[in-house]
C-alpha positions in Angstrom: 115.8 84.2 89.2 118.8 85.5 87.2 122.2 85.5 88.8 124.4 84.6 86.4 127.6 86.3 88.4 128.5 85.7 91.7 126.7 87.3 94.7 130.2 88.5 95.7 131.1 90.7 92.4 131.5 94.2 92.9 131.4 96.9 90.3 128.2 97.5 88.2 125.1 95.7 88.6 121.1 95.8 88.4 118.9 93.9 90.9 115.3 94.0 90.9 112.0 92.0 89.8 110.2 92.2 86.5 107.1 91.2 84.9 109.3 88.0 83.4 109.2 86.2 86.8 106.9 88.4 88.8 103.1 88.3 88.2 101.1 91.3 88.7 99.9 90.4 92.4 104.0 90.3 93.5 104.6 93.5 91.4 101.8 95.3 93.5 103.7 94.2 96.6 106.8 95.4 95.1 105.5 98.6 94.1 106.8 101.4 96.4 104.8 104.5 97.3 106.4 107.9 96.7 107.2 108.0 100.4 108.6 104.6 100.6 110.5 105.3 97.4 112.0 108.4 98.8 113.0 106.4 102.1 114.6 103.6 100.3 116.6 106.0 98.1 117.5 108.0 101.4 119.0 104.7 102.9 121.0 103.8 99.6 122.4 107.2 99.7 123.7 106.4 103.2 125.1 103.2 102.3 128.5 103.6 102.2 129.5 100.5 100.0 127.1 102.2 97.0 128.9 104.4 94.8 126.1 105.7 92.6 122.5 104.1 92.0 119.3 104.9 90.2 116.0 103.5 90.8 113.5 102.4 88.1 110.0 101.8 89.2 107.0 101.2 86.7 104.2 98.9 86.4 106.4 96.1 84.8 109.6 96.5 87.0 111.4 97.5 90.1 115.1 98.0 89.5 118.1 99.5 91.1 121.3 100.3 88.7 124.5 100.5 91.0 127.9 100.6 91.5 129.0 98.9 94.3 132.6 99.0 96.0 132.1 96.0 98.2 131.3 92.5 97.2 127.9 92.3 99.2 126.5 95.7 97.9 123.4 94.3 95.9 122.3 92.1 98.8 122.7 95.2 101.0 120.5 97.1 98.4 118.0 94.2 98.4 117.7 94.1 102.1 117.1 97.9 102.2 114.4 97.7 99.6 112.5 94.7 101.4 112.8 96.2 104.7 111.0 99.5 103.4 108.6 97.4 101.6 107.9 94.8 104.1 108.8 91.8 102.0 110.4 88.8 102.7 114.3 88.9 101.3 114.0 85.2 101.0 110.7 85.7 98.9 112.0 88.5 97.2 115.0 85.9 95.8 112.3 84.0 94.0 111.6 86.7 91.5 114.9 88.4 91.6 117.1 89.9 88.9 120.4 90.2 89.5 123.1 91.0 86.9 126.7 92.2 87.0 129.1 93.8 84.6 128.4 93.3 80.9 125.2 91.6 81.6 123.9 94.7 83.3 125.1 96.8 80.5 123.3 94.6 78.1 120.0 94.7 80.1 119.8 98.1 80.4 120.2 98.8 76.5 117.3 95.8 76.2 114.9 97.7 78.6 115.6 101.3 77.1 115.0 99.8 73.7 111.7 98.2 74.3 113.1 94.4 74.0 112.5 93.7 77.7 108.8 95.1 77.8 105.6 93.1 78.1 104.8 94.7 74.8 107.8 94.3 72.7 109.0 97.4 71.0 106.8 99.8 73.3 108.0 103.2 73.5 106.6 104.6 77.2 109.4 102.6 78.9 112.1 104.8 77.3 110.6 108.0 78.9 110.2 106.2 82.0 114.0 105.2 82.4 114.8 108.8 81.1 112.7 110.3 84.0 114.3 107.8 86.8 117.6 108.5 85.6 117.1 112.5 85.7 115.4 112.4 89.2 118.7 110.5 90.3 121.1 112.5 88.6 119.5 115.9 90.2 119.5 114.1 93.4 123.1 113.5 93.1 123.0 109.7 92.9 124.9 109.1 89.9 128.5 109.8 89.0 130.8 109.4 86.2 129.9 105.5 85.6 126.3 105.6 85.6 125.7 109.2 83.7 127.7 107.7 81.0 126.1 104.3 81.2 122.6 105.6 80.9 123.5 108.5 78.4 124.9 105.6 75.8 122.0 103.4 76.7 119.5 106.0 75.6 121.7 106.5 72.3 121.4 102.9 71.9 117.8 102.8 72.2 117.3 105.7 69.5 119.4 104.1 67.0 117.6 100.6 67.5 114.5 102.4 67.1 115.3 104.5 64.0 117.2 101.4 62.1 115.0 98.5 62.7 111.1 98.3 62.7 110.5 97.1 66.1 108.0 99.9 66.8 106.2 99.5 63.3 102.3 98.8 64.1 102.6 100.4 67.5 101.5 98.2 70.3 100.8 99.8 73.3 98.4 99.4 76.6 95.9 102.2 75.1 95.8 100.6 71.7 95.4 96.9 73.0 92.6 98.0 75.5 90.6 100.1 72.9 90.6 97.2 70.5 89.7 95.1 73.4 86.5 97.5 73.9 85.5 97.0 70.1 85.4 93.5 70.3 82.8 93.7 73.3 80.8 96.7 72.1 81.4 96.9 68.6 81.3 100.7 67.4 82.4 103.1 70.0 80.5 106.1 69.3 77.7 105.1 71.5 79.5 103.7 74.5 79.9 105.9 77.5 83.6 106.0 78.9 85.1 106.9 82.3 88.5 107.5 83.0 89.8 107.3 86.6 93.1 109.2 86.9 94.3 111.8 84.7 98.0 110.7 84.3 99.7 110.1 81.2 98.8 106.1 80.7 95.3 107.5 81.1 95.2 110.3 78.8 96.9 108.1 76.1 94.0 105.8 76.5 91.5 108.3 76.4 92.9 109.8 73.1 93.0 106.3 71.6 89.2 105.7 72.7 88.6 109.1 70.8 90.5 107.9 67.8 88.0 105.1 67.6 85.2 107.1 67.8 84.2 107.4 71.4 82.7 110.9 72.0 81.1 110.3 75.9 84.5 110.5 77.8 84.3 111.6 81.6 87.5 112.1 83.9 87.8 111.7 87.3 90.8 112.5 89.3 91.6 112.9 93.2 92.4 116.4 92.3 89.6 117.8 90.8 91.4 120.8 89.1 93.4 118.2 87.2 90.4 116.2 85.9 89.0 119.6 84.6 92.1 120.3 83.1 92.2 117.2 81.3 88.7 117.0 80.3 89.1 120.5 78.6 92.0 119.1 76.3 89.8 116.1 75.7 86.6 118.1 75.1 85.3 115.8 77.8 83.5 115.9 81.2 85.0 116.4 84.4 83.7 114.4 87.5 84.4 114.6 91.3 86.4 111.6 92.1 84.1 110.4 95.3 81.4 109.9 92.9 82.6 107.9 90.5 81.5 104.6 92.0 77.9 105.9 92.7 78.0 107.1 88.7 79.1 103.5 87.5 75.7 102.5 86.1 75.9 105.3 83.4 79.1 103.8 81.7 79.9 101.3 79.7 83.8 101.2 80.0 86.1 102.2 82.9 89.2 102.9 82.5 91.4 102.7 85.8 94.8 104.7 85.9 95.0 105.9 89.3 98.2 105.9 91.6 96.1 105.1 94.5 97.6 102.6 97.1 95.0 100.3 97.6 91.8 99.5 95.4 89.2 102.1 94.4 86.5 100.1 92.8 84.9 97.6 95.1 82.6 94.6 94.4 79.5 96.3 96.1 79.8 99.3 94.0 79.8 97.1 90.6 77.1 94.8 91.9 74.9 97.8 92.7 75.8 99.2 89.1 74.7 95.9 87.6 71.6 95.6 89.3 70.9 99.1 87.5 71.9 97.8 83.9 71.4 94.0 83.9 71.2 93.7 80.3 74.4 95.7 79.1 78.1 94.7 79.7 80.2 96.8 81.9 84.0 96.7 80.9 87.0 97.7 83.3 90.2 98.3 81.9 92.6 98.4 85.0 95.5 99.8 83.7 97.2 100.6 87.2 99.9 99.0 89.7 98.8 98.4 92.5 95.2 97.5 90.6 92.5 100.0 91.2 89.7 97.4 90.7 89.0 94.5 93.2 89.9 91.4 91.4 86.5 89.7 92.4 84.7 92.0 90.3 85.5 89.7 87.5 83.2 87.1 88.9 80.0 89.1 88.4 77.6 88.3 85.8 78.2 90.7 82.4 81.1 92.3 83.9 84.2 92.1 82.2 87.6 93.1 83.9 91.5 93.0 82.2 94.6 93.9 84.0 97.8 95.1 82.5 99.0 91.3 82.4 95.8 90.5 80.7 96.3 93.0 78.2 100.0 91.9 77.6 99.0 88.2 76.6 96.3 89.4 74.1 99.2 92.1 72.5 101.4 88.7 72.3 99.1 87.6 69.3 100.0 90.6 67.3 103.7 90.7 67.5 105.1 88.9 64.5 106.1 91.6 62.6 107.9 92.9 65.3 109.5 89.6 66.4 111.2 89.2 63.2 113.3 92.3 63.6 114.3 90.8 67.5 117.7 89.4 65.8 118.5 92.7 64.1 118.0 94.7 66.9 120.0 92.1 69.2 122.9 92.3 66.4 122.9 96.0 66.9 122.8 95.8 70.3 125.6 93.1 70.9 127.9 95.5 69.3 127.0 98.8 71.3 127.2 96.6 74.6 130.6 95.6 74.2 131.8 98.9 73.3 130.2 100.5 76.4 131.2 97.9 78.8 134.7 98.3 77.2 134.4 102.0 78.2 133.0 101.7 81.6 135.0 98.7 83.0 138.1 100.8 83.6 136.0 103.4 85.8 134.6 100.7 88.3 136.1 99.7 91.6 
C-alpha cells in the first residue's frame, strides 16, 4: 500500500490498485464491467468535491486520477468504487495505491512511459491511457488541470521512448506467449491455434503466432461477424463461439482474450478434450482479466495453463537490456515531473 501523502490532502491525486500489490485474483475482483464503470463514473461526476477525474482500467491496474477540493475526496472516490464493485474498502486498503501532488505526476509519467508496467517498456499501456483520457475528456470529466496533466504526460512518454532504448528488444504479452508455445511444441507450423476473443490483444497474439510460422488459426468471438472479420484479415478460419468448448480436442494452443465477466473454459470441457488427445499437450494462454480459463484446468495431466502474471514472470528473465536504460529514463522523467508539477500546482485548489 502506498500513501506517502496524508489522507487529508486535497488537490491532484491518484487512487487505485496495480499489479505491484494486487495479484491477478484480486485484480479480477477489481476489474469493473462496462456497466459498473459507467455507474461509478456517473457517481463520481455527481461528487461535489471532485472537480475533475479520469478512470484508467486495464488488466494490470484500476486507477482514478482526480482533482479534489476537499481533504477527503480520494476517500470518497474509494468508497464509491468499492460500493459499486462490491469490494470491502478495508480490504481495498491492503492493495491501495494513493499518491498526491508531485508524486501523482511522476506516477502517471511512469505509467505512460511503460516504466510501471509488468513488462518493462511495453507500449500497449500508452494507448490504453490515451483512450481512457479521451473518453474522460469527451464525457466532460476533465478540465484545465487534467487536460494539461495528461497531454504533458503523453509528450514525456514519447520523449523517453525516442531518446532511450527502453522499448528495444520489445517484450510483449504476445511475444512471450508465442515463445512459450515454441518451448512446448517446437516449430509451430503444425500447431493448431484457437483464438477466443477478437480484440486487440488477441489479434496481436495471433499475428505473433503467424510470424513464427503458425498457419492453422481459428478465431471465435461472441460476435460472429467480428470473428469473421478478423479471420479474413488473418487468412484464418472463423468459428461460432458456442462451438469452441466442443472443438477443443482439435486444437493444440488456445489463446483466451475475451471480455467475458466469468470463465468461458471449464474443467469438464478440457477433461473431455484430453480424453480424445491424451498423448498431445494442450496449452492455454489466458490473456484475459477476469480470467477466461478455470484455474483448476492446470491440474489436468498434459495441460499447460499460463495467465498474465505467469507470462510477466517469464518476461522478467529477458529484461536486462531494458533495465540498463532505467536510470536514463528516470533522469529524464525527474526533470519533466518537476517542470509539470510547477505548472500544475498554481491551478489546484
